[in-house]
N, C-alpha and C positions, 0 to 999 in steps of 0.2 A: 504493499499499500504506499502511496505517496506521503512523505512526511510534510509537516508544516511547522512553522515557527511557534514555539511556546515560550512564554516567559518562565523565569525560574519559579515564580509564585504558582503559576498554572501547573507546572511539573510537580511541584511539591504537594499541592492540594490533590491533584489527580492520583498521585501515588498513595497518598493517605486514604483517599476515598476507596480506591481499588483494594487496598490492603484491608480496610475495615469490612467491605462487602464480602471479600474472600474469607474473612473470619466467620461471617454469618452464613455464607452460602458456598456450596461446592459448584462452581460455575462451569457448565459444559458449553464453552464458547467456540468450539472447533469450527462450527459452520459459519461463523462470522468471517472466516477467511474468504468466503464467497463474495463479500462486499467488493465491488470493483475498485481498482486502485485510483481511479480518477473520474472526473466528470460529475455533473449534477445528478442527484438521486433523492427521491422521496422514499424514506423508509416508513413503511406502514406496520404498526405494531399494536398488540393488545396492551391493556393497562390494568394491572392487578393491584399493585400497591406502591409505596414510596421507593422500593428497591429497584423498580424497572429502570428508571432513568440513570442512576449512578452506575448500575451494572453494565447496561448496554453502552452508555457513553464511554466509560473508561476501557471497555474491552473492544471498542470499535476503532480506537486510535491506532495509527496516527492520522486517519482520515479526520477532516474537520467537520464536525457535526453540530448542528443546532436544532432547535425545535420549539414548538409552542408550549407555553406553560400558563396556567390560569393566573390572572393578574394578582389574585390574592396570595400567591406564593411569595411575593415581595413584602408581605406583611410579616413574614417570619425573619427573625434576626439572624438565623442560620442559613436557611434555604434561599433567602433573597440575595445576599452577597454571593452565594455559591452559583446560583443560576445566572447572575450578572457576569461572573467570571467565565462561565461556560457560554455566554452569548445567547442565552435563551430569549425567545420572543414572547413578551407578555400578550395575552389575548383575553378579550372580554368574552366569557362564555354566554351562550344563549342569544347571540346576535351576530350579524355579519360584520366582523371587525376588519374593515377595509385596510386600515393602517397596518395591522398585523399581517394581513395577506400580502401587502406590498413588500413588507420586510422579508417575508418568506420567499417570494419570487426573487427579490434582490439577492438573497443568500444562494439560491439555486443558480442564478446567472453568474455568481462568483465561483461556481463549481463545487459548492459545498453540499453536504448531506443535510436534508431537512427531515427530522423525525415527526411523525404525526400519529396520534392514537385516535382513530375515528370514533371510539366509544365516548370520548370526551371526559370521562370520569373513571375513577378506580372501581373495579368490580369487587375487590376484596376476596371473593370466592374463586376467581380464576376462570369462570365461565363467560364466554363472549356475550356482551350486551349489544343492543342494536347500535349500528354505526350511524354517524352523521355524515352529511354530504360535503362538508368542507374540504375533505381530501380530494374530491372530484374537482372542485373549483381550483385548487392549487395545481392539480395535474394538468387541467386544461389551460390555465393561465400561463404556466411555465413550459409546458411541453416536455417536462422532465420524466424519465422513466420511474417506475415504482418498483419497490422490492419488499415483499412481505417478510417480516421477521416475527415469528411467534415464540412465546416462551411460556413455560408452565412449571409449577412446583413451588414457587415462592409464596403462594398463599398460605403455606403451612409454617412459615418461619416463626411465628409467635409461639406455637406449641413446641416446635423443635428447640427454640432458644430457651424456653423455660426448662427444657430437659438437657441443656447444654449440648445439643446436637446441631450440626450444620444441616442446612436445607439444600436440596438439589435444585439448582436453577438451570433448567434445560432450555436451550435456544435452538430453534429450527429456522432455517432460511429457505425461502421458496425461489421461484423463478422470476426474473425481472420482466416487466411488460410496460407497454405504453397504453394510455387510454385513447381510443380512436373512435370518434362518433360515426365515422363512415359516411359523412355527409348528412347525417340525420340532424334535425333541429334538436338542440339540447334543452328539452323541456324539463319541468320538475320531475315528471315520471321517468324520463330517460336518466336524469341525474341519480334518482333513487335506484334505478336498475344498475347503473354503473357502480354505485356505492355497494350494493349487495354483491356484485361480481367481485369487487375488491375484498369484501369481508369473507366471502367464501374461500378466496385464496388463503386467507389467514386460517380459517377454520380447518381446511384440509391439512394444515401443518400440525394441528393439535390432536392429541388423543381424543376419541369420541366424547369422553366425559367433560371435556373443556369447551366444547363447541357451542354450547348455550343456544342463543337465538338462531344460530346457523347449523344446528345439529343435523338437519336433513341435507347432507351435501349432494344428494341426488337432484336437488333443485338448482344446483349451481350451473350458471351459464358462463360463456366466454364471448358473448356477442360483441362487446366493446373492448376486449383485451387483445393486444397484439404483442406476443412474446418476442423478446429480443435477446441478443447476446451482447454483454457489455465487457469492456476491457478492464 
């Protein structure tokens, strides 16, 4: 993967965060090697709890990765500075945050990775919740390819921590694809169909017990997905 410049502070903080999460979790990050070494990329992932971001962020380096985080995150005296250091993009949930979308597109134009969790909020239990269509907007505005990265196991960290056990954090990486309307007018119905096609790509990476709203993968379609090979 292509390296990028990090300050001494960033290196120290990232090493500390990675070390801490590795104490809590046994991270199976082997498939993250499939992340392409260069170029813009939208990483689509599920959202279970607060461990998602630090684990995936620190194990995806040296690629430059940013992502959306709810604006309330900056109310935290710990998470606020950390997410600022990581270049996270604050977003207002429950509305079309145009300024945040513009920053996301700008990051992609710089050749960075933009992480998006279409569920919009933590599940806690690990089962996929209904996705939101903001990821479709970002993909169509930027033209960037999408890469599904699903993870499971970290929903059990509290119970394991109380027993002084590490938690298995399993990461699975799917196939990259572009969203292609194929000349169709992108109506609300089409956007929702595109969203579901993206979410089923995540679901198919997960064990059946974690697929939640997308449990019936026989309903998955690929009408608007064009699979690509990335360098």
